[in-house]
C-alpha positions as CSV (number, residue, x, y, z in Angstrom):
1,M,89.0,123.2,51.6
2,T,92.2,121.2,51.3
3,T,94.1,121.5,48.1
4,L,96.5,118.6,47.6
5,K,99.3,118.5,45.1
6,Y,101.0,115.3,44.1
7,I,104.7,114.9,43.4
8,G,105.5,111.3,42.8
9,D,104.5,109.5,45.9
10,L,104.3,112.6,48.0
11,V,101.1,114.5,48.8
12,I,101.5,118.3,49.6
13,D,98.8,120.3,51.3
14,S,99.1,123.6,49.5
15,T,96.6,125.6,51.7
16,G,97.8,128.0,54.3
17,P,100.5,130.7,54.3
18,L,103.4,130.8,51.9
19,R,106.3,128.7,53.0
20,K,109.3,126.9,51.5
21,I,109.7,123.2,51.7
22,K,112.6,120.9,50.7
23,L,111.7,117.6,49.0
24,P,114.1,115.0,47.6
25,D,114.1,116.7,44.2
26,G,114.6,120.3,45.4
27,F,112.9,123.3,47.0
28,Y,109.3,124.5,46.5
29,V,107.2,127.5,47.6
30,V,103.9,126.2,48.9
31,G,100.8,128.0,50.0
32,H,97.6,129.8,48.9
33,E,96.8,126.8,46.8
34,M,100.1,127.1,44.8
35,L,103.1,124.8,44.5
36,I,106.1,126.5,42.7
37,A,109.3,124.6,42.0
38,V,112.4,126.7,42.5
39,D,116.1,126.2,41.9
40,S,117.4,127.0,45.3
41,E,116.5,128.0,48.9
42,Q,117.5,131.6,48.1
43,E,115.1,131.7,45.1
44,A,112.3,130.3,47.3
45,D,112.9,133.2,49.8
46,E,112.8,135.7,46.9
47,I,109.6,134.3,45.5
48,I,107.9,134.5,48.9
49,V,109.0,138.1,49.3
50,E,107.8,139.0,45.8
51,L,104.4,137.3,46.2
52,E,103.9,138.9,49.6
53,S,104.7,142.4,48.4
54,E,103.0,142.3,45.0
55,Y,99.9,140.4,45.9
56,G,99.6,140.9,49.7
57,L,99.8,137.1,50.3
58,H,101.2,136.0,53.7
């Protein structure tokens, strides 16, 4: 099943593995049906590591 998230005019497919994306308004962590806004690319990397280690997400 495809899970889509809407940010303004953009549509993000939030399925699949965790990954970071950069949109015009900043960075996001996307994957496993989540879309998490973060303050920086470094924070995106930290969130991905945390989610992978605590919850076994990849």
